[in-house]
C-alpha positions in Angstrom: -0.2 0.0 -0.1 1.6 3.5 -1.1 1.8 6.4 1.2 -0.9 8.3 -1.0 -3.5 5.3 -0.7 -2.5 5.5 3.1 -3.5 9.2 3.5 -6.8 8.7 1.9 -7.7 5.9 3.7 -7.0 8.4 6.7 -9.3 11.0 5.2 -12.0 9.0 4.5 -12.1 7.7 7.7 -11.8 10.8 9.6 -14.6 12.3 7.0 -16.7 9.3 8.5 -16.2 9.6 12.1 -16.7 13.3 11.7 -20.3 12.6 10.2 -21.2 10.0 12.4 -20.2 12.7 15.7 -22.3 15.1 14.1 -25.1 12.9 13.8 -24.9 11.8 17.3 -27.7 13.7 19.2 -26.7 15.5 22.1 -28.6 16.6 25.4 -29.2 20.4 25.3 -26.7 22.6 27.3 -29.1 23.5 30.3 -25.9 26.0 31.4 -23.3 27.9 29.3 -20.3 28.4 31.1 -18.8 32.1 30.1 -15.9 33.5 31.0 -17.5 36.6 33.1 -20.2 34.2 34.8 -17.0 32.8 36.4 -15.5 36.2 37.3 -18.3 37.4 38.6 -19.5 34.4 40.5 -15.9 34.1 42.1 -16.1 38.1 43.1 -19.1 37.9 44.5 -18.4 34.6 46.4 -15.0 36.4 47.7 -17.1 39.4 48.8 -19.8 36.8 50.4 -17.1 34.5 52.2 -14.9 37.5 53.3 -18.1 39.1 54.9 -19.5 35.6 56.4 -15.6 34.7 57.6 -15.6 38.1 59.5 -12.1 38.1 58.0 -10.8 41.6 58.3 -7.8 43.3 55.9 -5.8 45.7 58.0 -4.5 47.5 55.3 -7.7 47.6 53.7 -10.0 48.8 56.4 -7.1 51.7 57.4 -7.2 52.9 53.8 -11.3 52.9 54.0 -10.5 55.3 57.0 -9.6 57.9 54.9 -11.8 60.3 53.6 -10.5 61.3 50.3 -9.9 57.3 49.5 -13.8 56.8 50.4 -14.8 59.5 48.2 -12.5 58.6 45.4 -13.6 54.8 45.2 -17.1 55.8 45.8 -17.1 57.6 43.0 -15.3 55.2 40.7 -18.1 52.6 41.9 -21.0 55.2 41.0 -19.3 56.0 37.7 -19.5 52.3 37.1 -22.8 51.9 38.1 -23.6 54.9 36.0 -22.2 53.0 33.1 -24.5 50.2 33.2 -27.0 52.1 32.6 -25.6 53.0 29.3 -27.3 49.8 28.1 -30.8 51.0 28.4 -30.1 54.2 26.9 -28.7 52.7 24.0 -31.6 50.1 23.8 -34.1 53.4 23.4 -32.2 56.2 22.1 -29.2 55.6 19.9 -30.5 53.6 17.2 -26.5 53.3 15.6 -24.7 51.9 18.5 -23.4 48.7 17.9 -25.8 47.2 20.6 -23.7 43.6 21.1 -20.6 45.5 22.1 -22.5 47.3 24.9 -24.2 44.2 26.3 -20.6 42.3 26.1 -19.3 45.5 27.8 -22.6 45.2 29.9 -21.8 42.0 31.0 -18.6 42.2 31.9 -18.7 45.3 34.1 -21.2 43.7 35.9 -19.1 41.0 36.9 -16.1 42.9 37.9 -18.4 45.3 40.0 -18.3 43.2 43.4 -14.4 44.0 43.2 -14.3 48.1 43.4 -17.6 48.0 45.8 -15.3 45.6 48.1 -12.8 48.2 47.6 -15.5 51.0 48.9 -16.6 49.1 51.5 -15.8 45.6 53.4 -18.7 45.8 55.1 -22.2 45.8 54.3 -23.0 48.1 56.8 -26.1 48.5 58.4 -29.8 49.6 57.8 -30.1 50.9 54.1 -26.4 50.2 53.5 -27.2 46.4 54.3 -30.4 46.7 51.7 -28.3 48.5 49.2 -25.5 46.2 49.5 -28.2 42.7 49.1 -30.0 44.7 46.2 -26.3 45.3 44.6 -25.5 41.9 44.7 -28.8 40.8 43.8 -28.5 42.7 40.7 -25.1 41.5 39.6 -25.8 37.7 40.3 -29.2 38.1 38.5 -27.1 39.6 35.5 -24.5 37.0 35.5 -27.1 34.3 35.4 -29.1 35.3 31.9 -30.5 34.1 29.2 -27.1 33.4 27.7 -26.0 31.2 30.6 -28.7 29.9 31.6 -30.8 28.4 28.6 -34.1 29.4 29.7 -36.7 30.6 26.1 -39.7 30.9 28.0 -40.7 34.1 27.7 -42.8 34.4 31.2 -39.7 33.4 32.9 -37.0 36.0 30.6 -39.7 38.7 31.0 -39.7 37.7 35.1 -35.6 37.7 35.1 -35.8 41.1 33.3 -38.3 43.0 35.4 -36.8 42.0 38.7 -32.8 42.6 37.5 -34.0 46.1 36.7 -35.9 46.6 39.4 -32.5 46.1 41.4 -30.8 48.3 39.1 -33.3 50.6 40.3 -33.4 50.2 43.7 -29.5 50.0 44.1 -29.4 53.4 42.2 -31.7 55.2 44.6 -30.1 53.7 47.6 -26.6 54.8 46.0 -28.4 58.6 45.4 -29.4 57.9 49.0 -26.2 57.2 50.5 -24.4 60.3 48.8 -27.2 62.5 50.4 -26.7 60.9 53.8 -22.7 61.2 53.7 -22.3 64.7 52.2 -25.5 66.4 54.1 -24.2 64.6 58.0 -20.2 65.2 57.3 
């Protein structure tokens, strides 16, 4: 058997195997792991673990005692939070904007938001600050488990998911505005 014939047999057998492989029915994927999902879950998990285990980072707590640091880190969190509303603005007003890139950036910024939030406040606080932290992390968690990552095509589920995600985003934004008012009114 010549080398040419062996090569043809190998190519043919490869094509047959690929053809059989493509015809094998596979169960639908219920869960789709994306990088932003892994990063977001990891950061939310770290924040919750740090809070529940009551671990204190001395360097971080000293930095958070500084008024200038608190204001600067709070501005970063606020700017990132306001950037997240770019998606709603682009869907409603900017018809020429590339919505896929805006959505991709929205997902990634949402996934990394627990990190600047942690640098601003290691502990969730009390009263409305605790509620702000819960609504903020709930909004991010809902955003991570979106239609792309959880393969749900039911319109009712999609409507409820969208409603809850936007509701937690609005609550978080209102509580952030209230927090800014309280900080500057009573300082």
